[in-house]
Backbone bond lengths (Angstrom), bond angles and torsions (degrees), N, CA, C in turn:
res aa  C-N    CA-C-N  psi(-1)  N-CA   C-N-CA  omega(-1)  CA-C   N-CA-C  phi
1 M - - - 1.462 - - 1.525 109.77 -
2 E 1.326 116.16 138.33 1.461 121.14 179.39 1.534 111.09 -72.55
3 N 1.330 114.78 157.21 1.462 121.19 176.00 1.525 110.66 -99.15
4 L 1.319 116.04 142.67 1.463 123.84 172.91 1.518 106.95 -118.93
5 L 1.334 116.92 127.97 1.464 121.62 -177.32 1.524 110.28 -114.02
6 L 1.337 116.12 127.80 1.459 121.97 177.61 1.517 110.27 -112.71
7 F 1.326 115.91 143.22 1.462 120.28 166.23 1.521 107.29 -101.42
8 I 1.328 117.12 123.12 1.460 122.74 -177.71 1.526 108.63 -101.87
9 E 1.323 115.73 106.36 1.464 120.81 -179.84 1.524 109.70 -77.00
10 T 1.328 116.25 133.86 1.461 120.91 -177.59 1.527 111.24 -125.97
11 K 1.313 114.49 161.09 1.464 122.52 170.36 1.517 106.79 -137.97
12 D 1.321 116.25 123.52 1.469 121.57 -175.56 1.530 110.97 54.09
13 K 1.340 115.33 39.98 1.467 124.30 176.73 1.531 114.05 67.80
14 E 1.332 116.70 16.17 1.462 121.74 175.77 1.528 108.91 -115.13
15 P 1.333 119.01 132.62 1.471 120.15 178.12 1.521 111.26 -61.29
16 K 1.320 116.05 138.10 1.458 120.36 175.72 1.532 108.87 -72.44
17 K 1.327 115.36 161.08 1.466 120.59 -176.52 1.530 111.18 -55.31
18 A 1.327 116.69 -42.46 1.466 120.17 -179.62 1.525 111.27 -63.05
19 A 1.331 117.22 -33.80 1.465 120.78 178.35 1.529 111.08 -69.80
20 L 1.327 116.81 -36.54 1.466 120.16 176.70 1.524 110.86 -63.74
21 E 1.331 116.21 -32.87 1.468 120.30 177.12 1.528 110.47 -66.07
22 L 1.328 117.11 -40.50 1.469 119.96 176.38 1.528 110.69 -63.28
23 L 1.323 116.31 -40.40 1.465 119.61 177.86 1.527 111.03 -62.75
24 G 1.335 116.46 -38.81 1.463 119.86 177.56 1.512 112.25 -62.53
25 E 1.334 116.45 -42.82 1.464 120.04 178.59 1.525 110.78 -68.74
26 A 1.327 116.61 -38.60 1.466 119.82 177.62 1.526 110.88 -62.02
27 R 1.327 116.53 -40.04 1.462 120.21 178.02 1.525 111.00 -59.98
28 R 1.347 115.77 -40.75 1.469 119.19 -179.96 1.528 111.28 -66.59
29 Q 1.328 117.43 -40.72 1.465 120.22 179.23 1.525 111.43 -69.83
30 K 1.315 115.86 -34.89 1.471 120.30 175.43 1.528 110.28 -64.53
31 A 1.337 116.24 -44.76 1.468 120.69 -179.71 1.525 111.74 -63.96
32 A 1.344 115.99 -30.42 1.466 120.16 179.04 1.524 112.07 -77.48
33 G 1.329 116.21 -5.75 1.462 120.35 178.08 1.512 114.10 79.73
34 R 1.346 117.07 17.04 1.469 119.42 -177.27 1.529 112.38 -83.33
35 Y 1.335 116.68 -34.59 1.458 119.08 -169.76 1.524 112.92 -140.47
36 K 1.322 114.02 153.38 1.453 121.77 158.11 1.520 105.24 -91.60
37 V 1.315 117.10 123.64 1.463 121.49 -170.41 1.525 110.94 -100.78
38 H 1.327 115.34 125.68 1.459 123.11 173.35 1.527 108.07 -112.68
39 A 1.322 117.23 136.90 1.462 121.41 176.88 1.520 108.97 -127.33
40 V 1.331 115.58 139.60 1.461 121.66 -177.96 1.520 109.91 -119.29
41 V 1.340 116.04 132.26 1.461 121.85 169.01 1.519 107.35 -118.74
42 M 1.321 115.50 152.47 1.463 120.68 179.22 1.531 109.60 -111.02
43 G 1.325 116.28 122.40 1.458 119.65 170.72 1.506 116.57 84.09
44 G 1.319 119.03 12.62 1.459 120.06 172.98 1.508 114.85 114.52
45 I 1.332 115.29 156.70 1.456 122.86 179.44 1.528 107.36 -147.32
46 S 1.314 117.35 141.52 1.460 121.19 -177.96 1.527 110.56 -68.15
47 E 1.328 115.73 160.70 1.466 120.31 179.96 1.526 111.42 -63.43
48 D 1.334 116.87 -41.27 1.471 120.01 179.11 1.523 111.05 -62.96
49 A 1.339 115.99 -43.65 1.463 119.99 179.98 1.526 110.80 -65.99
50 K 1.319 115.81 -36.68 1.468 120.30 178.38 1.530 110.78 -61.37
51 K 1.338 116.14 -41.88 1.468 120.56 179.71 1.525 111.68 -64.21
52 K 1.336 116.48 -33.57 1.465 120.13 178.57 1.526 111.44 -74.73
53 A 1.336 116.31 -35.91 1.463 120.64 -174.45 1.526 113.01 -79.21
54 L 1.323 117.44 -39.57 1.464 120.35 -172.27 1.528 114.35 -58.52
55 P 1.343 121.01 -37.52 1.464 118.92 177.58 1.526 113.95 -66.83
56 C 1.334 116.88 -16.64 1.470 120.54 -177.37 1.519 112.84 -89.78
57 V 1.337 117.43 -14.29 1.459 120.84 -172.39 1.525 110.15 -130.38
58 D 1.320 114.67 168.14 1.465 120.21 172.72 1.522 110.84 -91.43
59 V 1.336 115.75 -36.34 1.460 120.86 -179.06 1.528 108.75 -138.70
60 L 1.334 116.33 127.31 1.465 122.59 174.09 1.519 107.47 -113.49
61 V 1.331 116.60 119.82 1.459 121.60 -174.74 1.521 109.79 -114.71
62 N 1.321 115.97 123.86 1.457 121.73 173.36 1.522 108.00 -99.21
63 I 1.320 116.14 112.35 1.466 120.45 178.08 1.521 107.28 -92.97
64 A 1.329 115.81 106.48 1.461 122.02 -177.38 1.521 108.97 -109.37
65 D 1.305 115.70 120.83 1.456 120.92 -178.34 1.524 107.29 -156.69
66 P 1.331 118.96 138.85 1.470 119.83 179.73 1.525 113.68 -53.54
67 V 1.327 116.86 -30.42 1.460 119.78 -178.84 1.530 111.35 -69.54
68 L 1.329 117.18 -15.62 1.466 121.49 -179.44 1.527 112.96 -101.26
69 D 1.336 117.01 4.26 1.468 119.83 179.99 1.524 111.31 -61.51
70 H 1.323 116.04 -34.00 1.465 121.83 174.67 1.527 107.86 -121.11
71 Y 1.310 115.86 139.72 1.469 119.73 -178.66 1.517 111.80 -64.16
72 T 1.314 115.70 130.53 1.463 123.50 165.06 1.524 106.45 -137.86
73 P 1.321 118.72 143.61 1.467 119.48 -179.93 1.520 112.66 -62.07
74 E 1.351 116.74 -36.57 1.465 118.47 179.77 1.526 111.35 -66.00
75 G 1.343 116.35 -47.29 1.453 120.40 -176.76 1.517 113.04 -62.25
76 F 1.328 116.54 -48.09 1.462 119.82 -178.76 1.526 111.30 -66.00
77 A 1.328 116.45 -39.10 1.464 119.84 -179.90 1.528 111.01 -65.74
78 L 1.323 117.12 -44.10 1.462 120.40 179.85 1.530 111.37 -63.65
79 A 1.334 116.56 -40.41 1.464 120.27 -178.95 1.526 111.44 -66.85
80 L 1.335 117.22 -46.58 1.466 120.01 -178.10 1.524 111.23 -69.72
81 A 1.337 116.65 -42.98 1.465 119.92 179.70 1.525 111.01 -65.66
82 G 1.339 116.44 -34.93 1.463 119.81 178.52 1.516 112.01 -61.32
83 Y 1.327 116.29 -42.98 1.469 119.64 178.08 1.527 110.57 -69.62
84 A 1.332 116.21 -39.20 1.470 119.98 179.59 1.531 111.18 -60.11
85 K 1.321 116.94 -37.27 1.462 120.11 -179.66 1.530 111.58 -65.91
86 E 1.320 116.94 -23.15 1.468 120.60 178.93 1.529 112.45 -81.10
87 I 1.354 116.66 -36.31 1.474 118.65 -173.63 1.531 113.20 -104.32
88 H 1.339 117.59 -10.16 1.471 122.50 177.10 1.534 112.83 51.80
89 P 1.331 117.97 63.07 1.466 120.34 -178.43 1.524 112.16 -71.64
90 Q 1.324 115.55 153.18 1.461 119.52 172.51 1.523 110.48 -75.31
91 V 1.339 116.33 -37.07 1.462 122.16 -178.60 1.525 109.19 -135.80
92 V 1.331 115.53 138.86 1.466 122.50 172.69 1.523 107.11 -115.99
93 L 1.332 116.97 118.92 1.461 121.76 -175.67 1.518 111.48 -113.62
94 A 1.328 115.81 141.14 1.464 122.80 169.94 1.517 107.70 -144.46
95 S 1.307 116.67 161.56 1.463 120.74 177.16 1.523 109.88 -75.37
96 A 1.333 115.93 145.64 1.471 120.87 179.22 1.527 109.94 -85.35
97 T 1.341 114.67 54.82 1.457 121.42 172.55 1.522 107.92 -86.17
98 Q 1.326 116.91 179.13 1.462 119.06 176.89 1.518 110.60 -58.53
99 L 1.326 116.58 -39.91 1.459 120.15 -179.50 1.523 110.79 -68.33
100 G 1.327 116.97 -47.22 1.460 120.15 -179.51 1.514 112.88 -62.12
101 R 1.315 116.15 -41.30 1.463 120.16 178.83 1.522 111.50 -66.38
102 D 1.328 115.80 -26.64 1.458 120.36 -176.93 1.523 112.39 -76.03
103 F 1.349 117.15 -47.11 1.466 116.83 -170.81 1.527 115.40 -103.78
104 M 1.336 118.79 -17.41 1.467 118.98 -176.80 1.534 114.02 -65.72
105 P 1.341 120.55 -33.75 1.471 118.03 173.41 1.530 112.52 -58.90
106 R 1.336 117.29 -33.13 1.465 120.40 176.28 1.536 110.66 -66.63
107 V 1.332 115.62 -37.87 1.468 119.65 176.63 1.528 109.91 -60.42
108 A 1.332 115.87 -43.63 1.466 120.17 179.61 1.524 111.29 -60.07
109 V 1.321 116.78 -42.70 1.470 120.47 179.31 1.523 110.37 -63.43
110 L 1.326 116.67 -45.00 1.462 120.48 -179.20 1.523 112.35 -63.70
111 L 1.340 116.68 -27.78 1.469 121.00 179.51 1.527 112.47 -95.42
112 G 1.338 116.94 1.18 1.461 120.24 -179.92 1.508 113.03 67.40
113 S 1.333 116.15 33.68 1.456 121.13 -176.61 1.523 110.08 -123.16
114 G 1.339 114.86 -178.12 1.453 121.14 171.86 1.512 108.90 -105.04
115 V 1.339 116.35 178.80 1.451 120.39 -179.96 1.525 109.93 -131.69
116 A 1.325 116.54 134.37 1.466 122.64 171.02 1.521 105.96 -103.61
117 S 1.312 116.68 113.66 1.456 120.15 -172.29 1.519 112.39 -104.33
118 D 1.341 115.09 146.86 1.464 122.61 172.30 1.525 112.30 59.66
119 V 1.320 117.50 41.01 1.465 119.81 -177.90 1.527 110.39 -74.99
120 T 1.321 115.20 149.88 1.466 121.38 -179.21 1.530 111.89 -119.73
121 G 1.315 116.35 6.91 1.457 119.88 177.71 1.517 110.82 -167.86
122 I 1.335 116.46 145.80 1.470 121.81 177.56 1.522 108.66 -134.19
123 R 1.337 116.15 127.25 1.464 120.60 175.24 1.532 107.68 -102.39
124 W 1.325 114.08 89.40 1.461 121.19 -173.28 1.519 112.92 -64.89
125 S 1.324 117.45 -31.71 1.468 120.82 -171.37 1.524 113.22 -77.48
126 E 1.326 117.23 -13.02 1.465 119.33 -178.48 1.522 110.78 -83.66
127 D 1.306 116.05 155.78 1.460 122.17 179.81 1.531 109.13 -127.96
128 P 1.335 117.87 108.40 1.461 127.71 1.71 1.530 112.60 -74.75
129 I 1.333 115.37 164.18 1.464 121.14 179.30 1.528 109.03 -60.53
130 V 1.333 116.12 140.82 1.467 121.44 -179.53 1.526 109.42 -108.28
131 F 1.327 115.05 128.68 1.466 122.30 177.46 1.526 108.10 -111.83
132 V 1.328 116.79 131.13 1.463 122.24 -175.21 1.520 109.31 -109.64
133 R 1.331 115.89 131.84 1.466 119.48 176.86 1.527 109.55 -142.46
134 P 1.340 117.43 146.74 1.465 120.89 178.96 1.522 111.58 -77.46
135 L 1.332 115.72 147.74 1.461 122.79 176.31 1.525 109.54 -131.74
136 Y 1.343 115.31 163.04 1.468 121.64 175.06 1.525 111.91 52.06
137 G 1.346 113.86 52.82 1.453 118.18 177.52 1.507 113.55 66.52
138 G 1.329 117.27 26.33 1.455 120.86 179.13 1.511 114.48 83.21
139 R 1.333 117.02 6.59 1.471 119.61 -177.88 1.525 112.35 -73.97
140 V 1.336 116.43 -27.40 1.464 120.39 177.60 1.526 109.08 -135.06
141 L 1.327 115.77 159.33 1.454 121.41 176.27 1.520 109.24 -112.10
142 S 1.316 115.98 131.19 1.462 122.00 179.00 1.524 109.27 -100.40
143 E 1.336 116.52 137.16 1.461 121.73 176.37 1.525 108.56 -109.06
144 I 1.322 115.55 123.62 1.460 121.92 -173.51 1.521 109.79 -118.33
145 S 1.323 115.96 134.32 1.463 120.54 170.52 1.521 107.60 -133.22
146 F 1.316 116.56 157.12 1.458 122.43 -176.56 1.529 109.83 -105.10
147 T 1.324 115.62 140.18 1.468 119.97 177.49 1.523 111.37 -78.77
148 G 1.327 115.73 -16.06 1.458 121.11 176.98 1.513 109.78 -152.80
149 Y 1.313 116.49 162.98 1.457 120.94 -178.24 1.526 109.68 -114.17
150 P 1.343 118.08 156.74 1.459 127.18 14.29 1.528 113.22 -82.01
151 A 1.313 114.88 149.87 1.460 121.39 171.34 1.522 107.46 -91.90
152 V 1.318 116.60 123.81 1.469 121.75 178.74 1.524 107.64 -100.72
153 V 1.326 116.62 123.70 1.466 120.75 -167.31 1.524 110.68 -138.16
154 T 1.339 116.35 136.51 1.464 120.46 168.55 1.525 108.21 -111.13
155 V 1.325 116.03 135.96 1.465 122.92 -173.73 1.523 109.82 -110.19
156 R 1.324 115.78 128.93 1.462 120.20 179.18 1.532 110.16 -61.63
157 P 1.336 118.18 131.79 1.468 120.44 177.52 1.524 112.22 -53.90
158 N 1.330 115.12 145.84 1.465 124.86 -178.99 1.526 113.40 73.62
159 T 1.329 116.82 15.11 1.466 120.43 173.73 1.530 110.61 -75.68
160 F 1.324 116.24 -40.43 1.463 121.37 -177.45 1.524 111.37 -112.11
161 A 1.330 115.53 152.38 1.463 120.67 172.03 1.522 108.43 -78.31
162 G 1.324 115.99 140.44 1.454 118.16 -177.26 1.505 114.37 -129.02
163 D 1.319 117.49 16.28 1.459 120.06 -172.05 1.524 113.65 -104.57
164 E 1.325 117.66 10.87 1.468 119.57 179.95 1.526 110.01 -92.62
165 P 1.328 118.41 129.47 1.465 119.95 -179.98 1.521 111.50 -69.39
166 G 1.319 116.00 144.90 1.449 120.33 177.25 1.520 110.97 -92.17
167 T 1.306 116.14 171.45 1.463 121.82 175.88 1.519 108.05 -127.74
168 G 1.306 116.28 152.62 1.451 119.65 -178.90 1.517 110.43 102.74
169 D 1.306 115.98 -177.52 1.457 120.76 -175.46 1.517 109.11 -145.55
170 G 1.318 116.04 107.02 1.450 120.18 179.95 1.522 112.12 -77.83
171 E 1.311 114.88 172.18 1.464 122.14 -179.74 1.526 109.21 -94.69
172 Y 1.330 117.12 137.22 1.465 121.80 178.78 1.525 109.40 -107.53
173 L 1.336 116.16 128.61 1.458 122.01 -179.37 1.520 110.09 -128.77
174 E 1.326 116.00 150.39 1.459 121.58 171.51 1.518 108.04 -122.73
175 R 1.330 115.90 141.75 1.456 119.92 -178.50 1.519 110.17 -153.84
176 Q 1.309 114.96 163.05 1.456 121.53 174.91 1.524 109.24 -88.18
177 A 1.322 115.39 156.30 1.466 119.92 -178.82 1.523 111.89 -73.42
178 G 1.328 116.58 -28.79 1.460 119.35 -178.47 1.514 113.27 69.18
179 I 1.331 116.28 31.34 1.466 121.18 -179.90 1.524 108.64 -90.49
180 A 1.314 116.34 124.71 1.458 121.40 -177.27 1.526 111.00 -72.68
181 P 1.342 117.36 148.66 1.464 120.42 176.18 1.530 110.75 -56.42
182 G 1.290 116.18 136.60 1.459 120.66 179.43 1.510 114.42 93.47
183 Q 1.343 117.74 -13.44 1.466 119.42 178.73 1.525 112.22 -71.46
184 V 1.325 115.76 -30.35 1.467 120.48 178.49 1.521 108.50 -99.92
185 K 1.314 116.01 110.99 1.463 121.49 -176.10 1.525 112.83 -84.82
186 T 1.331 116.43 -25.47 1.459 120.44 -176.66 1.524 110.45 -76.31
187 R 1.324 116.43 135.66 1.462 121.89 175.74 1.520 108.44 -120.45
188 V 1.331 116.73 123.95 1.466 121.28 -178.99 1.524 108.85 -80.95
189 I 1.327 116.40 120.34 1.465 121.92 179.18 1.520 110.32 -87.95
190 T 1.319 115.76 -48.88 1.458 121.31 178.85 1.522 108.95 -156.00
191 T 1.307 116.75 157.63 1.462 121.11 175.66 1.518 108.75 -122.80
192 E 1.314 115.74 143.33 1.460 121.39 -178.45 1.517 108.57 -141.61
193 E 1.317 116.75 127.14 1.454 121.08 -177.59 1.518 110.34 -77.72
194 S 1.334 116.43 124.63 1.460 120.46 177.43 1.517 109.23 -88.41
195 G 1.328 115.57 153.88 1.461 120.24 179.02 1.514 112.80 60.78
196 K 1.339 116.47 34.69 1.461 120.35 -177.50 1.526 110.23 -60.70
197 G 1.311 116.44 131.45 1.457 120.88 -179.59 1.514 113.55 87.53
198 K 1.335 117.17 -9.88 1.460 121.33 -179.65 1.523 109.37 -89.73
199 V 1.328 116.57 134.54 1.463 120.80 -179.61 1.524 109.65 -71.83
200 N 1.328 116.60 129.90 1.460 121.81 179.86 1.523 109.98 -66.85
201 L 1.335 116.62 124.45 1.460 121.40 -175.04 1.526 112.17 -61.57
202 V 1.307 117.38 -45.02 1.464 121.35 -175.65 1.527 111.70 -68.30
203 E 1.328 117.45 -33.71 1.460 120.93 -175.57 1.526 113.36 -98.78
204 A 1.339 117.81 1.45 1.465 121.30 -174.78 1.524 112.43 -69.46
205 D 1.327 116.38 142.04 1.466 121.93 173.64 1.528 111.27 -80.43
206 I 1.333 116.32 -27.78 1.463 121.61 179.05 1.525 108.49 -130.36
207 I 1.325 116.23 134.41 1.469 121.48 177.53 1.521 108.88 -129.53
208 V 1.326 115.33 133.24 1.463 122.08 171.97 1.523 106.20 -110.99
209 A 1.326 117.57 114.40 1.463 121.60 -174.66 1.519 110.69 -118.03
210 G 1.334 115.15 145.38 1.457 120.15 -179.27 1.511 112.87 -123.43
211 G 1.339 115.46 152.98 1.459 121.81 177.92 1.519 111.44 -122.85
212 R 1.335 115.53 -166.90 1.466 120.31 -178.06 1.525 112.23 -63.99
213 G 1.332 116.63 -17.91 1.453 119.76 177.32 1.517 113.86 -62.74
214 L 1.352 117.39 -12.95 1.458 120.26 176.64 1.531 112.37 -77.21
215 K 1.332 115.95 -13.67 1.471 123.39 170.11 1.532 115.79 75.57
216 S 1.329 118.91 -22.20 1.466 119.73 178.53 1.523 109.73 -162.69
217 A 1.335 115.46 159.58 1.460 120.63 176.70 1.522 110.67 -63.95
218 E 1.316 116.45 -33.41 1.462 121.85 -178.84 1.530 111.74 -58.09
219 N 1.321 116.02 -35.80 1.464 119.70 -176.20 1.525 113.76 -72.28
220 F 1.339 116.73 -10.53 1.460 118.93 175.12 1.528 111.61 -67.29
221 K 1.335 116.76 -15.37 1.466 119.38 176.50 1.528 110.90 -61.61
222 L 1.345 116.31 -30.95 1.464 119.97 176.75 1.529 110.89 -64.49
223 L 1.344 115.65 -40.25 1.468 119.61 178.34 1.523 111.10 -70.18
224 E 1.332 116.27 -37.56 1.460 119.91 179.60 1.524 111.41 -64.29
225 E 1.342 116.39 -37.65 1.467 119.31 177.72 1.526 110.45 -65.86
226 M 1.332 116.25 -43.90 1.463 119.28 177.32 1.524 110.58 -61.29
227 A 1.326 116.53 -46.13 1.461 120.90 -178.84 1.520 111.17 -60.64
228 G 1.331 116.83 -42.16 1.456 120.33 178.75 1.515 112.58 -63.49
229 T 1.324 116.50 -31.45 1.464 121.38 -179.66 1.521 112.09 -70.66
230 I 1.321 116.97 -39.48 1.473 120.53 -173.74 1.531 113.28 -108.19
231 G 1.341 116.87 8.35 1.462 120.07 178.05 1.505 113.91 69.98
232 A 1.325 116.18 38.50 1.465 121.81 -176.78 1.522 111.53 -102.75
233 A 1.326 115.21 162.85 1.460 122.22 169.58 1.524 108.44 -93.46
234 V 1.328 116.12 155.21 1.466 121.26 178.27 1.522 108.89 -105.00
235 G 1.334 116.24 125.17 1.455 122.22 177.47 1.510 111.22 -114.71
236 A 1.321 115.60 176.56 1.464 120.13 -177.10 1.518 110.66 -150.62
237 A 1.331 115.18 151.21 1.461 121.66 173.25 1.529 109.22 -78.84
238 R 1.327 116.87 161.48 1.466 121.03 -177.41 1.519 112.25 -60.54
239 S 1.333 117.20 -37.26 1.465 120.21 -178.92 1.519 111.48 -61.33
240 V 1.317 116.69 -32.80 1.461 121.75 178.69 1.524 110.37 -69.32
241 V 1.330 116.12 -42.05 1.464 120.57 178.22 1.527 110.09 -67.03
242 D 1.334 117.08 -41.62 1.466 120.76 177.67 1.525 111.47 -60.34
243 A 1.340 116.14 -32.78 1.465 120.98 179.68 1.528 112.22 -82.13
244 K 1.343 117.55 -0.22 1.464 123.92 179.16 1.526 112.54 68.59
245 W 1.326 116.73 23.38 1.463 119.55 176.69 1.527 111.44 -79.72
246 R 1.346 115.87 -31.21 1.463 120.87 179.80 1.522 108.83 -136.46
247 D 1.336 115.14 159.77 1.458 120.42 179.45 1.529 111.29 -73.99
248 Q 1.316 115.12 157.13 1.464 121.58 178.26 1.524 111.89 -56.38
249 E 1.331 117.30 -34.34 1.471 120.34 -177.44 1.529 112.98 -64.88
250 D 1.347 117.27 -14.59 1.467 121.02 178.91 1.524 112.82 -91.57
251 Q 1.330 117.68 -5.31 1.467 120.39 -171.79 1.523 112.50 -75.40
252 V 1.321 115.05 131.46 1.460 122.87 175.40 1.523 108.39 -108.41
253 G 1.322 117.20 133.63 1.461 119.98 178.22 1.504 111.99 144.25
254 K 1.314 116.40 -176.23 1.465 121.34 -177.50 1.509 112.35 -59.59
255 S 1.339 117.15 -36.23 1.458 120.20 179.70 1.519 111.66 -96.45
256 G 1.336 116.71 5.87 1.455 121.58 177.20 1.518 110.12 -123.84
257 K 1.303 116.24 -133.87 1.459 121.19 -178.69 1.528 110.89 -96.53
258 T 1.317 115.10 145.76 1.460 121.52 172.87 1.519 107.50 -97.41
259 V 1.329 116.85 125.65 1.459 120.86 -175.36 1.527 110.06 -124.62
260 S 1.321 115.09 158.46 1.469 119.90 179.95 1.528 109.49 -147.71
261 P 1.331 117.37 62.74 1.467 120.39 -176.75 1.525 112.28 -77.91
262 K 1.315 115.56 169.90 1.465 120.48 173.91 1.525 110.31 -71.65
263 L 1.346 116.57 -33.09 1.465 121.73 179.08 1.519 109.70 -138.59
264 Y 1.326 116.63 127.30 1.469 122.98 177.84 1.524 107.54 -120.30
265 I 1.325 117.10 116.12 1.461 122.62 179.11 1.525 107.82 -104.02
266 A 1.325 116.68 111.40 1.469 122.55 -177.36 1.524 108.87 -102.42
267 V 1.327 116.01 117.03 1.462 121.25 -176.43 1.528 109.66 -115.68
268 G 1.315 116.41 119.37 1.460 119.98 177.89 1.512 113.80 66.43
269 I 1.331 116.41 28.94 1.467 122.39 179.82 1.525 108.40 -108.63
270 S 1.333 116.48 128.79 1.468 120.18 -174.69 1.521 112.63 -69.76
271 G 1.342 116.24 -36.24 1.464 119.95 -178.97 1.508 113.67 102.66
272 A 1.336 117.23 25.77 1.466 120.86 176.83 1.527 109.59 -60.80
273 I 1.326 115.97 150.73 1.462 120.42 -172.28 1.519 112.84 -61.97
274 H 1.354 117.97 -31.84 1.464 118.58 -179.03 1.530 111.26 -68.44
275 H 1.338 117.23 -17.39 1.468 120.26 173.58 1.527 111.13 -90.61
276 T 1.321 116.49 -48.16 1.465 119.55 -174.24 1.524 112.85 -65.54
277 M 1.335 117.73 -26.00 1.464 119.52 177.65 1.519 111.69 -67.11
278 G 1.332 116.79 -16.32 1.460 120.50 177.88 1.514 113.96 -93.60
279 M 1.355 117.85 -5.94 1.464 119.41 -177.43 1.522 113.51 -139.96
280 D 1.329 117.84 8.12 1.464 119.51 -172.17 1.524 114.55 -74.95
281 T 1.334 117.66 -2.00 1.466 119.37 172.88 1.528 111.46 -99.73
282 S 1.330 117.34 10.56 1.467 120.80 175.26 1.525 108.96 -60.11
283 K 1.324 116.13 142.02 1.472 119.57 -177.39 1.529 111.31 -67.12
284 V 1.339 117.58 -45.56 1.465 122.94 178.70 1.524 108.34 -135.01
285 V 1.336 116.26 133.72 1.467 121.67 179.07 1.524 109.02 -119.44
286 L 1.330 115.53 128.58 1.461 122.71 173.94 1.521 107.64 -116.19
287 A 1.321 117.73 123.09 1.465 121.90 -178.04 1.522 110.68 -111.89
288 V 1.332 115.02 139.42 1.465 122.39 175.16 1.521 107.44 -123.97
289 N 1.334 117.32 119.78 1.462 120.44 -177.45 1.527 109.08 -157.33
290 T 1.336 116.04 147.94 1.471 119.54 178.42 1.522 111.86 -78.51
291 D 1.345 116.14 -19.94 1.464 120.77 -177.99 1.528 109.98 -93.78
292 P 1.328 118.41 111.77 1.471 119.89 -178.87 1.520 113.27 -65.70
293 N 1.341 117.00 -16.02 1.464 121.26 -179.99 1.530 112.75 -99.75
294 A 1.321 117.37 8.75 1.467 120.68 -179.59 1.530 110.19 -59.40
295 M 1.326 116.08 139.21 1.472 120.84 -177.18 1.519 112.78 -60.53
296 I 1.323 117.52 -27.23 1.460 120.35 -177.22 1.521 111.79 -59.80
297 F 1.332 117.15 -28.73 1.464 119.42 179.93 1.531 111.98 -66.77
298 G 1.335 116.23 -21.15 1.460 119.72 176.29 1.518 112.69 -70.23
299 Y 1.341 116.93 -19.26 1.462 122.05 179.37 1.523 111.86 -102.97
300 A 1.339 116.08 -9.66 1.461 120.71 -171.39 1.526 112.65 -86.25
301 D 1.327 114.94 142.64 1.460 120.96 170.77 1.524 109.99 -82.60
302 Y 1.333 115.12 -31.11 1.461 121.73 177.96 1.523 108.27 -136.46
303 G 1.319 116.30 143.54 1.459 120.06 -179.31 1.515 112.22 -136.32
304 I 1.320 114.95 144.32 1.463 121.67 175.03 1.521 107.54 -125.63
305 V 1.325 116.90 118.78 1.462 121.36 175.19 1.519 106.81 -92.87
306 G 1.332 115.54 111.67 1.455 119.03 -177.28 1.507 112.04 176.64
307 D 1.324 115.67 173.57 1.460 123.62 -179.35 1.528 109.13 -78.43
308 F 1.329 116.42 123.84 1.462 120.66 -178.44 1.525 111.69 -56.34
309 A 1.341 117.01 -33.73 1.463 121.09 -176.89 1.525 111.74 -63.66
310 Q 1.319 116.87 -22.40 1.461 121.04 175.81 1.527 111.45 -99.86
311 V 1.324 116.16 -40.79 1.466 120.78 -174.74 1.525 112.11 -69.46
312 V 1.328 117.56 -47.36 1.466 120.60 -174.71 1.532 112.23 -63.63
313 P 1.348 119.93 -49.11 1.471 118.60 177.10 1.529 112.78 -59.91
314 A 1.340 116.71 -36.95 1.465 119.84 179.00 1.529 110.85 -65.12
315 M 1.335 116.68 -41.35 1.464 120.48 177.63 1.525 110.56 -64.02
316 T 1.326 116.31 -42.79 1.464 120.49 -179.16 1.520 111.01 -61.21
317 E 1.323 116.52 -44.46 1.468 120.22 178.93 1.523 111.29 -62.75
318 E 1.318 116.60 -39.65 1.465 119.92 178.79 1.526 111.13 -66.50
319 F 1.339 116.42 -39.42 1.463 120.10 176.12 1.530 110.21 -60.32
320 K 1.332 116.36 -43.85 1.468 120.56 -179.01 1.526 111.13 -61.47
321 K 1.328 115.83 -41.56 1.469 119.67 179.37 1.521 111.01 -63.22
322 R 1.324 115.74 -46.44 1.469 119.71 -176.15 1.529 112.34 -70.49
323 L 1.341 115.26 -27.67 1.463 119.50 179.42 1.524 112.29 -92.98
324 G 1.339 116.21 -1.04 1.462 120.72 178.91 1.508 113.48 69.32
325 R 1.328 116.00 38.27 1.474 119.60 -178.62 1.522 111.32 -113.17
């Protein structure tokens, strides 16, 4: 049986949401009998997280080494590639987060392989395995296969479901990275959290997103007030980012972020496919638009036909009343 290797990204020893999605997919491939699944964490994992992860994998490895106390691309790449060289996996998977995108190409070089980045689909049953990723702003889909293994792959967050419990009991191991002094050239001087206090768009349970129907960047303040009231992240359609009203990091869609919140509130968004492909797994969608024929209503569970300038403030006030604010 082939080996599948996952990198599990953590924060404060807890797996990030995107990492839980990889574990969910690994559990499904393990259950199908395709792979023996190995998962690697760097620098420790909490007991609760360990209990959630072990049923999804055959082997969970915590690589603990002083050189890994702070993230560096060299250190993480050497540690993951070192373990990969021991087990010879067919596929090495990591989330296409900022961290994954940063160090996984180095892993590919160390393993003498290529990298398929930001994939949004995997056809495991085909030979060779096919990895699907969007190109040209999501206008086309590229299908990638490798002429040799291991295949090093980063997966766009929210591509896989990660909320299904696993069965079984994997083995937990701890080991040193075995990185020689001088191999890691980067020295961390200080760390500073960016976007402190801002809700992470990819991991948010509630998202309030705006499109060109908001008419100006200034009007996004209405969405920000609503988001602040209900603890939501603020997203944007591609047209808004193209108009420089919002930063690229706020973009939802094929050429932006793929999200899967419990509630997605789309305000002034037409519903073009390059946007909806980034949010169509949302549990509940509420759309606000002046056009009753807007495509977004085809994806919405609830719809409000009306002027955002009246609807959004009214919704915000109602949220404040119900939340006692």
